[in-house]
Every structure is written in C-alpha cells, then in structure tokens.
C-alpha positions in Angstrom: -38.5 -14.6 -20.6 -35.3 -16.3 -19.6 -33.6 -14.9 -16.5 -30.3 -13.1 -17.2 -27.4 -15.2 -16.1 -25.2 -13.4 -13.6 -21.4 -13.2 -14.0 -19.6 -14.8 -11.1 -16.9 -12.5 -9.5 -14.5 -13.7 -6.9 -12.7 -11.3 -4.6 -9.7 -12.6 -2.7 -9.8 -10.3 0.4 -11.9 -7.7 2.2 -11.3 -4.6 0.1 -11.9 -0.9 1.2 -15.5 0.4 1.1 -15.5 2.3 -2.2 -14.5 -0.7 -4.2 -16.8 -3.0 -2.3 -19.8 -0.6 -2.9 -19.0 -0.5 -6.7 -19.2 -4.3 -6.9 -22.4 -4.4 -4.8 -24.1 -2.0 -7.2 -23.3 -4.3 -10.2 -26.7 -5.9 -10.9 -25.1 -8.2 -13.6 -22.6 -9.8 -11.2 -22.8 -12.3 -8.4 -19.9 -11.4 -6.0 -18.3 -13.8 -3.6 -15.6 -12.5 -1.3 -13.0 -14.1 1.0 -14.2 -12.3 4.1 -10.9 -11.8 5.9 -8.1 -9.3 6.1 -5.7 -12.2 6.0 -4.6 -13.9 2.7 -6.8 -16.6 1.4 -5.4 -20.1 1.6 -4.4 -21.6 -1.8 -7.1 -24.4 -1.6 -9.8 -21.8 -0.8 -8.7 -19.6 -3.6 -8.9 -22.5 -6.1 -12.4 -23.3 -4.8 -13.5 -19.7 -5.0 -12.2 -19.0 -8.4 -13.7 -22.1 -10.0 -16.1 -21.1 -12.7 -15.6 -17.4 -12.1 -15.8 -14.9 -14.9 -13.8 -12.3 -13.0 -11.2 -12.3 -10.3 -10.2 -9.3 -8.1 -6.9 -10.1 -6.4 -4.1 -8.5 -4.4 -0.3 -8.6 -4.9 -0.1 -11.4 -2.3 -2.2 -13.7 -4.4 -0.2 -15.8 -6.9 -2.1 -16.3 -10.1 -0.3 -19.1 -11.8 -1.1 -21.8 -14.3 -2.6 -24.1 -11.6 -5.0 -21.4 -10.4 -6.0 -20.5 -14.0 -6.7 -24.2 -14.6 -8.8 -24.3 -11.5 -10.7 -21.2 -12.7 -11.6 -22.8 -16.0 -12.7 -21.3 -19.3 -15.2 -18.8 -17.9 -12.4 -16.5 -16.6 -12.2 -13.4 -18.8 -10.8 -10.7 -16.5 -8.3 -10.4 -13.7 -8.1 -7.1 -11.8 -5.3 -6.6 -9.3 -5.4 -4.0 -6.6 -1.8 -3.1 -7.2 0.5 -1.4 -9.6 3.0 -4.3 -9.6 2.0 -7.4 -11.6 4.9 -9.8 -10.8 2.4 -12.0 -8.9 0.6 -12.7 -12.2 1.7 -15.4 -14.7 1.3 -12.9 -17.6 2.4 -15.2 -20.4 -0.1 -17.9 -19.4 -2.8 -15.2 -18.9 -2.1 -13.8 -22.3 -2.3 -17.2 -23.9 -5.8 -17.7 -22.5 -7.0 -14.3 -23.8 -7.7 -13.0 -20.3 -7.7 -9.2 -19.8 -5.8 -7.7 -16.9 -6.6 -4.5 -15.0 -4.2 -2.8 -12.5 -3.9 0.4 -10.5 -1.1 2.7 -11.6 -0.9 6.4 -10.9 -3.3 6.4 -8.0 -0.6 5.3 -5.5 2.2 7.4 -6.9 2.0 10.2 -4.4 1.5 8.0 -1.3 4.4 5.8 -2.3 6.7 8.8 -3.0 5.7 10.3 0.4 6.6 7.0 2.1 9.9 6.8 0.3 10.8 10.3 1.6 9.7 9.3 5.1 11.8 6.2 5.0 14.8 8.0 3.6 14.8 10.7 6.3 14.1 8.1 9.0 17.1 6.0 7.9 19.6 8.7 7.1 19.0 10.6 10.3 18.8 7.4 12.4 15.4 8.2 13.9 14.6 4.6 15.2 18.0 4.5 17.0 17.4 8.0 18.5 13.9 7.1 19.7 15.3 4.0 21.4 18.1 6.0 23.1 15.4 8.2 24.7 13.4 5.2 25.8 16.4 3.2 27.2 18.2 6.0 29.0 21.0 6.4 26.5 20.3 10.1 26.2 22.5 11.6 28.8 23.9 14.9 27.5 24.7 16.7 24.3 27.7 15.2 22.5 29.2 16.6 19.3 29.1 13.4 17.2 26.4 11.4 19.1 23.6 10.1 16.8 24.9 11.9 13.8 23.5 10.9 10.4 23.7 12.1 6.8 22.1 15.2 5.4 20.6 15.6 2.0 21.8 19.1 1.2 24.4 19.2 -1.6 24.2 15.4 -2.0 24.0 13.2 -5.0 20.9 11.1 -5.3 20.7 8.0 -7.5 17.3 6.7 -8.5 16.9 3.3 -10.1 13.8 3.6 -12.2 12.7 7.1 -13.2 9.1 6.1 -13.8 6.0 7.7 -12.2 7.1 7.0 -8.6 10.8 7.7 -9.3 9.9 11.1 -10.7 7.5 11.9 -7.8 10.3 11.1 -5.3 12.8 13.3 -7.2 10.2 16.1 -7.2 9.9 15.9 -3.5 13.7 15.7 -3.0 14.5 18.7 -5.1 13.7 21.4 -2.5 16.1 19.7 0.0 19.0 21.2 -2.0 20.1 18.1 -3.9 23.2 18.9 -5.9 22.9 16.2 -8.5 20.4 13.5 -9.6 21.5 10.3 -11.4 19.2 7.7 -12.7 19.4 4.3 -14.5 16.8 2.1 -16.2 16.0 0.3 -19.4 16.7 3.5 -21.5 17.3 7.2 -21.1 14.2 9.4 -20.4 15.4 12.8 -21.4 12.0 14.5 -21.2 11.2 13.2 -17.7 14.8 13.8 -16.5 14.9 17.4 -17.7 12.8 18.6 -14.7 15.5 17.5 -12.3 18.5 17.8 -14.7 19.0 14.2 -13.9 21.8 12.3 -15.7 21.3 8.9 -17.2 24.3 6.7 -16.1 25.2 3.0 -15.9 24.2 1.1 -12.7 27.9 0.8 -11.5 28.4 4.6 -12.0 25.2 5.3 -10.1 26.3 3.0 -7.2 29.7 4.5 -7.0 28.8 8.2 -7.1 25.5 8.4 -5.2 25.2 9.4 -1.5 21.7 8.1 -1.4 20.2 5.4 -3.7 16.5 4.9 -4.0 15.2 1.8 -5.8 11.9 2.5 -7.6 12.0 0.2 -10.5 9.6 -2.7 -11.5 10.6 -6.3 -10.8 11.6 -7.9 -14.1 14.0 -10.6 -15.1 16.6 -7.8 -15.7 16.1 -6.2 -12.3 15.8 -9.3 -10.1 18.9 -9.4 -7.9 20.2 -6.2 -9.4 21.4 -4.9 -6.0 23.9 -7.6 -5.1 27.4 -7.9 -3.6 29.1 -6.2 -6.6 26.6 -3.3 -6.4 27.1 -2.8 -2.7 30.9 -3.0 -3.0 30.8 -0.1 -5.5 28.8 2.1 -3.1 30.4 4.7 -0.8 30.8 3.6 2.8 28.8 6.7 3.8 25.9 5.9 1.4 22.3 5.1 2.3 20.3 2.6 0.3 16.5 2.7 0.1 14.2 0.1 -1.6 10.5 0.8 -2.1 10.1 -1.3 -5.3 10.1 -5.1 -4.7 12.1 -7.3 -2.4 13.6 -9.5 -5.1 15.4 -6.6 -6.7 17.8 -6.9 -3.7 20.0 -9.8 -2.7 19.2 -9.6 1.0 22.1 -11.8 2.1 24.5 -9.4 0.3 22.8 -6.4 1.8 23.2 -7.8 5.3 26.9 -8.3 4.7 27.3 -4.8 3.4 25.5 -3.3 6.4 27.1 -5.5 9.0 30.6 -5.0 7.7 30.2 -1.2 7.3 30.5 -1.4 3.5 27.5 0.9 3.4 26.2 3.2 6.1 22.5 2.3 6.3 19.5 0.9 4.5 15.7 1.4 4.6 13.3 -1.1 3.1 9.6 -1.0 2.6 9.7 -4.3 0.7 11.4 -7.6 1.5 11.6 -11.2 0.4 9.6 -12.9 1.8 6.8 -10.7 3.0 6.3 -10.7 5.9 10.0 -11.0 6.9 10.5 -13.6 9.5 11.1 -12.1 12.9 14.4 -13.9 13.2 15.8 -12.6 10.0 19.4 -11.3 10.3 18.5 -7.9 8.8 16.3 -7.2 11.9 19.3 -7.5 14.2 21.0 -4.5 12.6 20.7 -0.9 14.0 21.5 0.6 10.6 18.6 -1.1 8.8 15.0 0.3 9.0 12.4 -2.1 7.7 8.7 -1.3 7.2 5.9 -3.7 6.4 5.2 -2.7 2.7 3.1 0.3 3.5 4.0 2.5 0.5 0.4 3.0 -0.6 -1.1 2.8 2.9 -3.2 6.0 3.2 -7.0 5.7 3.6 -7.6 7.8 0.5 -5.1 5.9 -1.7 -6.3 2.4 -0.7 -10.0 3.4 -1.3 -9.1 4.8 -4.7 -7.2 1.7 -5.6 -10.1 -0.5 -4.6 -12.5 1.5 -6.7 -10.3 1.5 -9.7 -9.8 -2.3 -9.3 -13.5 -2.8 -9.1 -14.2 -0.5 -12.2 -11.5 -2.3 -14.2 -13.1 -5.7 -13.4 -16.6 -4.5 -14.2 -15.6 -2.8 -17.5 -13.7 -5.9 -18.6 -16.6 -8.2 -17.8 -18.9 -6.0 -19.9 -16.5 -5.8 -22.8 -15.9 -2.1 -22.3 -12.5 -0.2 -22.1 -11.0 -0.5 -18.7 -9.9 2.7 -16.9 -6.4 1.0 -16.5 -5.7 -2.0 -18.6 -2.4 -3.7 -18.7 -1.5 -4.2 -22.4 -0.3 -7.8 -22.8 
C-alpha cells in the first residue's frame, strides 16, 4: 500500500494557539511555520512557499505574482488571518484558480470597540491630559484648559457602513448622537434604518460632520479619498478617525490640515507605512493620536481569527466549503 502523500502547508508567522492546534491535528498536512513574531523576510517566504499546497498568511505579507511564481503549481489555497485582502494580488490569484479564505465578522466587535476608544481618546485629548499630569502642567482648575469636543447632539459621518461601520454606529447611538451620515459605493437603506443614517456625498459628509470615522475597505476608489480637498471641506472643530487602511488617507495632506488648524484633531489606528517611522511629522503633533494597528487586538479575537484562518485553509485543501471564502 502506497503511503498517503501529505499536503505541504506554509504559515508565515507564529499564530495564536487555537489556530496552531487545528493545524497540528491535521493528519493530512505537513505544516512548516516561520517561527517568529516578526515578519518573514521576502527570500525566506519565497523559499518556504515553494511547492506548498496551502499558504496561511497575515496582512503584512504581500502575496504578489513573484511569490505565486515561487510557490509553483501546487498552490491551491491562500488563507489570510485578516478581513482586509489588499495585500493579495487577487487578479493573479484568480487567474491561477487559487481559493482564498479570510476572517470577516470575527473581528467586528473588537475593531468597533477600538474605534470608540480612539474617538474618545482623541476628542477628549486624553494623551495630552496624561502628559500634563506627568510633566507638572496640571496646576489648578481653569475654565478652558484641556477642553475637547463632546459627542452629545453631534453629527457623525461614517465612511463605509459595512459590518464594522454599523457596529461603530451602534455603540455611538447611546451617546446621544443627533445625526448619522454615511457614504459608500451605494445607499444601504436596510442597514441605515437602525441609526436613521442619511446617505450623502463624500463632500457633504466632510462639510457637515463633527466627527468622521473611516471604516471602508481599501479599493482603487477609496485610495487617497481623504485628501487636501476633503480636509478643507471639514469643520475646523471636526475630529477625524481612521481605522480602515492607511492608504485611504493622504498623510501629507492630513499633517497640513492638523498643523494649520484646518481640522481639530485626528486619531489613526492605521498608517502608511506600518510601522510609521518614529521621525514622521504626524508624530510631532499634539492633536494627532496614533495607535499601532491594534483594532482586532484582543486575546479572544486573535485566537478566533487564527482558528478561522486554519479552518479555511484545511477546508480548501480538502476540497470542502470554507467557513469564510472570498468570492473571486
């Protein structure tokens, strides 16, 4: 009896334990993992993926034509531990008949919670306030010292009323928001009804919102969407939050808008590049709060993401329906 040939799987990083355990239990797979918390170098990735039947990757791994060529004809499934897929060369992947798994839904709540944290931290100037306590700037109570902007009776504009956009609006509603605006590829009346949100053009959203939250996918249409014209249309008291992808924002234009007082403040969980260089001009501004892309960073969420990514990969390799397959 001939021995069963194992399917080679390459994993580009140490992943959380639940996903790792699922792969370890797969008797039909031979799993090789880049054993580090740091990104795998390009040459090592090309070596590791050569001859692989399946690839489990992260959003920091660029899967382009060169890497697909290095993988060879065996590659049948790519599973990414992310909801975003802008790091994948989807047209090239589709051309080769490779199936793609991803991890939507499971990070929605964690990302929405982070968006709320970032919004409140930014609009109420919490990092500045903490620094004033540390450096002796806190002397006595002063009527306008450290004043920020409150959410009650405000207008909130959401760019992208998808799963995460809706989850953010749901959490904002109890704060007494007076009006929700949203923009996107098309109106979503069914989803918007819960918040009585009004579908408007991007310029109208920019002009009328007190708080703007970017929660859209990165596409050719959204790349650079928030640029000089966009920021000039915003209120000088407005606060801008981005939890989507760094490339949706022109960061040079954002810096000018913040430095000149064109807008009041910004909070970013995503930047271009990532990590942001420590000498980047945005980091010199007191009215800009920047986090290191931690939207989904809860223990529970990351474990669930890793398990879903593993199950997507295994189902794809076995010719079964994936729990979450990207339709190409």
